[in-house]
Legacy VTK file of the C-alpha trace (Angstrom):
# vtk DataFile Version 3.0
C-alpha trace
ASCII
DATASET POLYDATA
POINTS 460 float
0.000 0.000 0.000
2.943 2.344 0.558
5.205 3.539 -2.269
8.036 6.062 -2.365
8.094 8.510 -5.256
11.497 9.664 -6.433
12.367 13.225 -7.419
10.814 12.971 -10.879
8.178 15.692 -10.788
7.061 17.069 -14.159
9.268 19.741 -15.675
7.996 23.271 -15.153
8.753 26.500 -16.997
10.994 28.368 -14.544
10.084 31.725 -16.084
6.456 31.138 -15.082
7.190 29.925 -11.567
6.627 31.699 -8.269
10.038 30.530 -7.025
11.128 34.095 -7.813
8.441 36.449 -6.590
9.380 39.510 -8.654
11.210 39.333 -11.984
14.041 41.767 -12.822
11.899 43.917 -15.115
9.046 43.842 -12.636
11.409 44.945 -9.878
12.527 47.969 -11.882
8.931 48.867 -12.766
7.692 48.498 -9.179
10.595 50.535 -7.805
9.906 53.248 -10.368
6.205 53.321 -9.527
6.936 53.584 -5.802
9.412 56.426 -6.353
7.010 58.240 -8.677
4.160 57.829 -6.174
6.219 59.277 -3.310
7.379 62.171 -5.467
3.850 62.894 -6.679
2.490 62.805 -3.125
5.081 65.281 -1.863
4.402 67.712 -4.724
0.694 67.328 -5.436
-1.101 65.334 -2.724
-4.549 66.459 -3.878
-3.887 65.116 -7.379
-2.739 61.780 -5.971
-5.855 61.607 -3.801
-8.040 62.289 -6.831
-6.206 59.639 -8.858
-6.680 57.015 -6.121
-10.327 58.000 -5.714
-11.017 57.615 -9.428
-9.132 54.318 -9.527
-11.148 52.891 -6.649
-14.363 54.177 -8.198
-13.581 52.463 -11.492
-12.527 49.230 -9.787
-15.698 49.107 -7.712
-17.838 49.835 -10.773
-16.099 47.104 -12.793
-16.546 44.587 -9.976
-20.265 45.408 -9.804
-20.609 45.137 -13.584
-18.870 41.754 -13.506
-21.340 40.463 -10.905
-24.319 41.712 -12.915
-22.935 40.055 -16.046
-22.392 36.783 -14.168
-25.973 36.800 -12.891
-27.196 37.402 -16.429
-24.948 34.851 -18.105
-25.290 31.990 -15.681
-27.243 29.220 -17.418
-30.203 27.540 -15.803
-29.288 24.815 -13.328
-28.895 21.671 -15.386
-26.962 18.598 -14.405
-24.903 16.718 -16.948
-26.113 13.110 -17.182
-23.702 10.761 -15.439
-21.770 8.230 -17.456
-23.573 4.881 -17.412
-22.665 1.803 -19.358
-19.711 1.324 -21.636
-16.087 1.071 -20.646
-15.076 3.671 -18.096
-11.522 5.074 -18.225
-9.050 4.628 -15.421
-9.360 7.513 -12.961
-6.808 8.638 -10.360
-7.781 10.465 -7.186
-4.936 12.331 -5.474
-5.423 13.391 -1.851
-2.408 15.265 -0.424
-2.474 15.152 3.387
-0.300 16.643 6.089
-1.062 16.288 9.802
-4.603 15.165 8.986
-4.940 12.071 11.166
-8.211 13.303 12.677
-10.065 13.394 9.344
-8.544 10.314 7.693
-11.475 7.991 8.596
-13.952 10.534 7.160
-11.879 10.934 3.978
-11.513 7.165 3.443
-15.276 6.787 3.871
-16.012 9.635 1.454
-13.640 8.270 -1.193
-15.013 4.779 -0.655
-18.503 6.090 -1.443
-17.474 7.270 -4.927
-19.697 5.595 -7.524
-16.972 4.269 -9.813
-15.685 0.738 -10.408
-12.848 0.018 -8.004
-10.950 -1.781 -10.740
-10.861 1.502 -12.692
-10.313 3.826 -9.708
-6.864 4.497 -8.253
-6.648 6.513 -5.040
-3.261 7.988 -4.115
-2.803 9.505 -0.667
0.319 11.673 -0.716
2.060 11.983 2.663
5.230 13.755 3.752
7.977 11.346 4.819
7.916 12.497 8.463
4.110 12.527 8.856
3.965 9.246 10.729
0.750 10.125 12.582
-1.278 10.498 9.402
0.328 7.363 7.945
-0.704 5.421 11.052
-4.251 6.793 10.746
-4.455 5.683 7.102
-3.308 2.181 8.016
-5.735 2.022 10.946
-8.618 2.961 8.620
-7.975 -0.255 6.647
-8.595 1.259 3.212
-9.504 -0.950 0.238
-6.781 -2.290 -2.099
-7.210 0.525 -4.643
-5.930 3.033 -2.070
-2.166 3.523 -2.131
0.059 5.817 -0.056
2.722 7.825 -1.894
5.525 8.983 0.392
6.908 12.374 -0.637
10.656 12.467 0.149
12.066 15.403 2.114
12.773 18.488 0.084
11.892 22.075 -0.555
9.467 23.664 -0.707
7.185 21.702 1.607
3.940 22.588 -0.111
0.805 20.896 -1.344
1.692 21.340 -5.043
5.037 19.620 -4.542
3.235 16.634 -3.023
0.754 16.671 -5.894
3.555 16.568 -8.452
5.091 13.524 -6.789
1.769 11.724 -6.778
1.170 12.694 -10.412
4.412 10.896 -11.259
2.798 7.635 -10.108
-0.740 8.238 -11.374
-1.921 5.719 -13.950
-5.308 7.192 -14.707
-6.411 8.827 -17.940
-8.039 11.468 -15.745
-6.887 12.902 -12.410
-8.861 14.649 -9.672
-7.581 16.344 -6.512
-9.421 16.171 -3.201
-8.480 17.747 0.124
-8.521 15.975 3.470
-11.900 17.312 4.587
-13.704 16.819 1.256
-16.908 14.847 0.812
-17.448 14.684 -2.960
-20.728 13.779 -4.588
-20.458 10.029 -5.292
-21.354 10.549 -8.976
-18.961 13.432 -9.589
-16.368 11.332 -11.437
-18.980 9.860 -13.762
-20.237 13.343 -14.601
-16.664 14.427 -15.329
-16.112 11.492 -17.693
-19.297 12.374 -19.558
-18.264 16.016 -19.860
-14.727 15.232 -21.009
-15.959 12.784 -23.629
-18.638 15.155 -24.891
-16.335 18.194 -24.912
-13.550 19.218 -27.281
-10.038 17.743 -26.939
-8.741 21.057 -25.579
-11.068 20.804 -22.556
-8.277 20.407 -19.997
-9.961 20.802 -16.615
-13.402 20.662 -15.029
-13.992 22.405 -11.706
-16.626 20.934 -9.422
-18.451 23.406 -7.150
-17.264 23.564 -3.559
-20.150 23.822 -1.147
-19.671 24.939 2.448
-21.576 23.204 5.234
-21.717 24.065 8.921
-24.020 22.665 11.569
-24.163 25.930 13.521
-23.028 28.742 11.219
-21.865 31.906 12.911
-20.832 35.178 11.282
-17.662 33.839 9.656
-19.204 30.554 8.568
-22.278 32.190 6.994
-20.189 34.730 5.085
-17.690 32.064 3.991
-20.515 29.889 2.652
-22.034 32.831 0.753
-18.639 33.756 -0.692
-18.046 30.197 -1.930
-21.551 29.918 -3.337
-21.167 33.168 -5.300
-17.843 31.987 -6.726
-18.613 28.374 -7.579
-22.331 28.549 -8.369
-22.416 31.794 -10.395
-19.091 33.454 -11.217
-17.072 30.468 -12.429
-19.946 29.012 -14.491
-20.279 32.422 -16.171
-16.561 32.507 -17.011
-16.782 28.955 -18.344
-19.779 29.849 -20.473
-17.806 32.749 -21.976
-14.855 30.443 -22.646
-12.546 32.421 -20.347
-9.876 31.138 -17.957
-10.362 31.449 -14.220
-8.471 30.574 -11.032
-9.262 26.998 -10.076
-10.372 26.052 -6.593
-7.863 24.195 -4.459
-9.759 20.933 -4.735
-12.164 18.983 -6.950
-10.268 19.878 -10.137
-10.629 17.126 -12.739
-7.855 17.008 -15.370
-6.848 15.139 -18.458
-3.685 13.565 -17.070
-1.719 13.987 -20.306
-2.515 17.681 -20.549
-1.634 18.213 -16.889
1.768 16.603 -17.387
2.351 18.563 -20.587
2.155 21.893 -18.688
4.475 20.639 -15.942
1.891 19.840 -13.287
1.597 22.301 -10.433
4.045 25.063 -9.533
5.543 23.778 -6.277
6.563 27.330 -5.271
3.111 28.901 -5.583
0.982 28.737 -2.441
-2.166 28.963 -4.584
-1.088 26.476 -7.209
-4.730 26.075 -8.242
-5.170 29.716 -9.268
-1.924 29.602 -11.235
-2.740 26.353 -13.024
-6.016 27.645 -14.444
-4.184 30.377 -16.338
-1.231 28.145 -17.247
-3.564 25.626 -18.885
-5.077 28.523 -20.848
-1.609 29.596 -22.044
-1.096 26.079 -23.405
-4.339 26.223 -25.395
-6.505 24.443 -22.829
-10.071 25.286 -21.880
-11.775 25.147 -18.503
-15.273 23.994 -17.653
-17.431 23.388 -14.591
-19.414 20.492 -13.191
-22.694 20.522 -11.284
-22.147 17.782 -8.716
-20.504 19.406 -5.685
-17.912 18.635 -3.070
-18.814 19.471 0.517
-16.299 21.239 2.747
-16.306 22.703 6.238
-15.592 26.408 6.866
-12.959 27.821 9.232
-14.230 27.652 12.785
-12.904 31.030 13.941
-10.794 34.017 12.941
-7.634 32.259 14.114
-8.181 29.627 11.404
-9.614 31.983 8.781
-6.878 34.641 8.826
-3.788 32.511 7.985
-5.742 30.594 5.340
-7.016 33.768 3.673
-3.592 35.413 3.908
-2.071 32.395 2.129
-4.677 32.704 -0.626
-3.988 36.411 -1.055
-0.223 35.817 -1.024
-0.656 33.164 -3.701
-2.889 35.399 -5.787
-0.199 38.094 -5.713
2.374 35.474 -6.758
0.114 34.257 -9.572
-0.639 37.769 -10.816
3.060 38.665 -10.848
4.024 35.412 -12.566
1.546 35.801 -15.403
2.232 39.508 -15.804
5.835 38.621 -16.726
4.583 37.388 -20.085
1.120 38.940 -20.462
1.150 38.508 -24.244
1.005 34.752 -23.771
-2.437 35.108 -22.204
-3.934 36.911 -25.192
-6.436 39.712 -24.707
-9.179 37.469 -23.286
-6.851 35.744 -20.867
-5.310 39.041 -19.779
-8.779 40.515 -19.160
-9.813 37.433 -17.181
-6.667 37.659 -15.033
-7.453 41.275 -14.139
-11.169 40.589 -13.603
-10.487 37.763 -11.161
-7.168 38.148 -9.371
-6.607 41.835 -10.134
-9.975 43.068 -8.908
-9.894 40.630 -6.001
-6.591 42.006 -4.765
-7.773 45.586 -5.215
-10.876 44.759 -3.179
-8.783 43.208 -0.420
-6.606 46.320 -0.213
-9.403 48.856 -0.317
-12.415 47.462 1.493
-11.530 48.200 5.105
-10.420 51.803 4.389
-13.526 52.413 2.263
-15.891 51.015 4.902
-14.128 53.050 7.617
-14.370 56.283 5.590
-18.050 55.713 4.799
-18.995 54.932 8.394
-17.002 57.892 9.729
-18.526 60.205 7.115
-22.068 59.102 7.892
-21.425 59.489 11.613
-20.038 63.009 11.201
-22.938 63.996 8.956
-25.495 62.650 11.424
-23.946 64.141 14.575
-22.942 67.543 13.230
-25.789 67.931 10.729
-23.466 69.035 7.980
-23.621 68.298 4.250
-22.582 64.729 3.375
-18.883 64.154 3.960
-18.926 61.257 1.533
-20.059 62.481 -1.910
-23.539 61.180 -2.885
-22.210 59.560 -6.116
-19.786 57.518 -4.025
-22.526 56.461 -1.635
-24.726 55.584 -4.595
-22.044 53.433 -6.207
-21.314 51.657 -2.937
-25.008 51.076 -2.358
-25.475 49.625 -5.831
-22.336 47.503 -5.533
-23.234 46.050 -2.159
-26.802 45.396 -3.323
-25.544 43.551 -6.403
-23.172 41.529 -4.208
-26.116 40.628 -1.984
-28.181 39.519 -4.977
-25.257 37.433 -6.201
-24.866 35.675 -2.853
-28.612 35.198 -2.445
-28.992 33.732 -5.940
-26.027 31.435 -5.448
-27.164 30.148 -2.057
-30.637 29.401 -3.387
-29.018 27.001 -5.863
-27.405 25.152 -2.960
-30.548 25.049 -0.841
-29.188 27.673 1.545
-30.459 31.079 2.650
-28.958 34.538 2.503
-30.629 36.602 5.189
-30.900 40.375 5.410
-28.566 40.387 8.391
-26.002 38.463 6.338
-26.149 41.109 3.606
-25.789 43.932 6.140
-22.824 42.211 7.795
-21.058 41.417 4.503
-19.033 44.701 4.261
-17.484 43.943 7.647
-16.500 40.459 6.459
-15.002 41.916 3.281
-13.087 44.380 5.441
-11.334 41.461 7.112
-9.732 40.845 3.717
-7.642 43.989 4.254
-6.289 42.543 7.492
-5.478 39.335 5.622
-3.783 41.354 2.862
-1.482 43.049 5.389
-0.639 39.656 6.866
0.034 38.326 3.346
2.215 41.317 2.413
4.499 40.697 5.388
4.756 36.995 4.552
5.381 37.741 0.886
8.472 39.706 1.886
9.729 37.435 4.675
8.577 33.916 3.765
6.909 33.887 0.333
6.723 30.077 0.095
5.647 29.334 3.667
2.460 27.265 3.737
0.120 28.130 6.617
-1.510 24.813 7.471
-5.270 24.818 8.122
-6.332 22.298 10.758
-9.382 20.212 9.894
-11.781 18.290 12.080
-14.331 15.652 11.034
-17.893 16.884 10.576
-20.335 16.199 13.377
-23.157 14.836 11.201
-21.909 13.377 7.909
-25.256 11.595 7.462
-26.824 14.974 6.603
-24.550 15.310 3.563
-26.997 13.505 1.290
-29.500 16.335 1.406
-26.866 18.984 0.800
-25.438 17.122 -2.168
-28.875 16.775 -3.692
-29.788 20.453 -3.188
LINES 1 461
460 0 1 2 3 4 5 6 7 8 9 10 11 12 13 14 15 16 17 18 19 20 21 22 23 24 25 26 27 28 29 30 31 32 33 34 35 36 37 38 39 40 41 42 43 44 45 46 47 48 49 50 51 52 53 54 55 56 57 58 59 60 61 62 63 64 65 66 67 68 69 70 71 72 73 74 75 76 77 78 79 80 81 82 83 84 85 86 87 88 89 90 91 92 93 94 95 96 97 98 99 100 101 102 103 104 105 106 107 108 109 110 111 112 113 114 115 116 117 118 119 120 121 122 123 124 125 126 127 128 129 130 131 132 133 134 135 136 137 138 139 140 141 142 143 144 145 146 147 148 149 150 151 152 153 154 155 156 157 158 159 160 161 162 163 164 165 166 167 168 169 170 171 172 173 174 175 176 177 178 179 180 181 182 183 184 185 186 187 188 189 190 191 192 193 194 195 196 197 198 199 200 201 202 203 204 205 206 207 208 209 210 211 212 213 214 215 216 217 218 219 220 221 222 223 224 225 226 227 228 229 230 231 232 233 234 235 236 237 238 239 240 241 242 243 244 245 246 247 248 249 250 251 252 253 254 255 256 257 258 259 260 261 262 263 264 265 266 267 268 269 270 271 272 273 274 275 276 277 278 279 280 281 282 283 284 285 286 287 288 289 290 291 292 293 294 295 296 297 298 299 300 301 302 303 304 305 306 307 308 309 310 311 312 313 314 315 316 317 318 319 320 321 322 323 324 325 326 327 328 329 330 331 332 333 334 335 336 337 338 339 340 341 342 343 344 345 346 347 348 349 350 351 352 353 354 355 356 357 358 359 360 361 362 363 364 365 366 367 368 369 370 371 372 373 374 375 376 377 378 379 380 381 382 383 384 385 386 387 388 389 390 391 392 393 394 395 396 397 398 399 400 401 402 403 404 405 406 407 408 409 410 411 412 413 414 415 416 417 418 419 420 421 422 423 424 425 426 427 428 429 430 431 432 433 434 435 436 437 438 439 440 441 442 443 444 445 446 447 448 449 450 451 452 453 454 455 456 457 458 459
């Protein structure tokens, strides 16, 4: 059951790797922009303020327009028929684990429930060489014979994508899917993927299954996290797929053609959001991305102590990915370049700006109310923010309805404060990007309290 993979990970284009955070040309450009900004601020601070104000206004308007377009473009909910009958291809499931002994029994049960012939299904559990606790938990779970442990030898960087690359070196399937330790995929998800791959064009390289957040007792963070995921995976990504545009993949439930995945070098081991990077790298190689309808259930962070390092890692990885692909923007083409800015670019701008914007608006409204003076915040700005936050609420509400969830008025009113936490995560990420760009903040997972209730959520 246990195999050791040698250092034979797929070759990767070093020029498009996050091993070097900032390229030489990018360093010169960034230094020049910083110097120009400081000089402009010292000589004409009002002009700089106006420039920033207009930039934020345009970014907020574009983000709102993108959400409206996604709501308009999203096709009606329609499941792809699962593959029945005929010879099914060999499929490889890769589950990279690290210090996940507590959830191993749940994962083995979830993977064992996959509706796919065991003779055609290979399950690889990738473990770090020194993770003896998780290895013991896997052995104690007594997995079926089609489950095999791949031991990742010591090396740098110690990241999930490096483990994935080692497992990919041993994968024998025509198709490959990645699942995380806490995932509970729909049992028919692989069959739907086979049907979609076979019905789609040869350049269809990856299918993203929706990630659906479940929590028995959702608090503020859990409710907002679930709405955020629903908006992304139930509305935004399907709209991008319908337009034939690339998008950042989710960290799990990505289904690939194994040959195409190897051809692009697998995952970038130095990028802490290897999923976001891979979506655009597949596009550069001529691949297309699609989405599935059958979801994978995941649990949200339990508190801010878990949420903050995870979100900071995502933001750090999105910065890495944006910088990597901006080294050779021509390779993305116009559509790919626009998609990169619309997803990662606007997302990073939102993370930077939301807390300051919310603070300014609240302070302005408070001053206006207490001192009875004309509005401190210009009415056009308030109008744009009102429209933008309303559209975001409609997006979350529409998305949650597709999952059988609810988006309450109090959730919509609390959303700007959740988005403001992104700024805190951005500051955390900025420090890490300078001091430890490839450090992987590990998220601890615990088994769900009531896995029996998953059936209803999967069917929603």
